C-alpha positions, 0 to 999 in steps of 0.5 A: 620320400626324403633323401635323408631317409635310411632308404634303399629305394622305393617299393616297386610293384607290377600290375596284374596284366604285367604279371601275366605277361612276364612282368616285362613292363616298367615297374610302378612305384607303390606309394606309402602313407606310412610315416618314416619311423627312423627318428623313433628308432634312432632316438631310442637307440641313441638314448639307451646307448648314451645311458649305458655308455655313461655307466661303462665310462663310470660317470659319477662313480657308477659301476652297476649298469642295472638302471638301464634295464627299463630303457633297454626293455622299452625304449632301446628294445620295444620302441626300436623293434617296432621302428624296424617292423615299420621300416619293412613295409616301406621297402627298407630292408637295411633300416628294418634289419638294423632297428629290429636287430638292435631292438632285440639286442637291447631286450636280450641285454636287459634280460641278462641284467634282470635278477629274475632271469637267473642268467647271472646267478647260474654262473655264480653257483659254479666254480670259476663262475666269475671268469666264465661269466666274463668270457660268456659276455665277451663272446656275446659282445663279439657276436654283436660286433660282427653283426654291426660290422656287417651293417657297416659294410652295407653302409659304405655306399649310403652316407658318411653319417651311417659309416661313422655310426656303424664304424664307431659302434663296431669299435665300441663293441670290440672295446667292451668285449676286450674289457670282458675277456681281459678284465680291463677296466680301461678297455670298458671305459674306452668302450663307454666313451666311444659309445657316447660318441656313437649315441651322439651320431645317432641323435644327429641322424635322427634329428636330420630325418625328423627335420627332413620330414617337416614341411617348414623345418627351421633347418636341415642337416647334411648326412653326406649321402652318396649319389646313386649310380645310374645304369 
C-alpha cells in the first residue's frame, strides 16, 4: 500500500476465535486486491473543476457555463462517485467521503444548469426571481464551502498537498459564493482563478498516486506526507 494513497490505514480484521475471546489478540491486516481509485477520482474532479473555473474566469469571453453539464454529470459526477464507493472497501473513510461528496456535488450542480430540471425557471417566474436565484446559489456554495473546510481540517495531518488542495478549494467556494451574494463579477473571476489552481493541485496529486502504483515509474512526485505518530 503506497504512502501516496489517500489512505487512513490498512483495514484490520479479527479471526473468529479472537472475536469469541473478546478480540484481544493482535489484529490481522486484511489484504485487498482492489486497485487504488484515487487517480480516477482526482483526475475527474480536476478536469471538471478546471473547465468550470475557466468559464467562471470568463476565459475567451465565455459567460455561460452550461457546456460543463456533460462533464459534471459523468466525469466529475459519476466517475468520482464510483471512485468514492471503491475507496470504502479499502478502509479509506477520508477518500471515500471526499470523492463521493464531490461526485454528488457535481451531479447536483449539473441538475441546476439543465433546463429540463426547471430549477432556474422556477425563479424566473416569480417577482425578484433573479435576486432570489443569486441568493439561493450563494447559500448552496457556502454550504459546500463548509463541507470543504471540514475536509481541510481532516487533511491537516495527512500531507501538504492535501492541505493545499482543500485550502484553495475552500477559498474558491467562498469567492464564488461572494460573487453570487454581492453580484460581483470580480469575486466570481477570482473564484475561477483559484479554482484553476485547485484543479492543477488535484492533477498533481492524481499523477503522484498513479506513478506510485507503477512498478517501473519514470519518476515519483512528493506529496509532503506527515509521519504517523507512534504510540
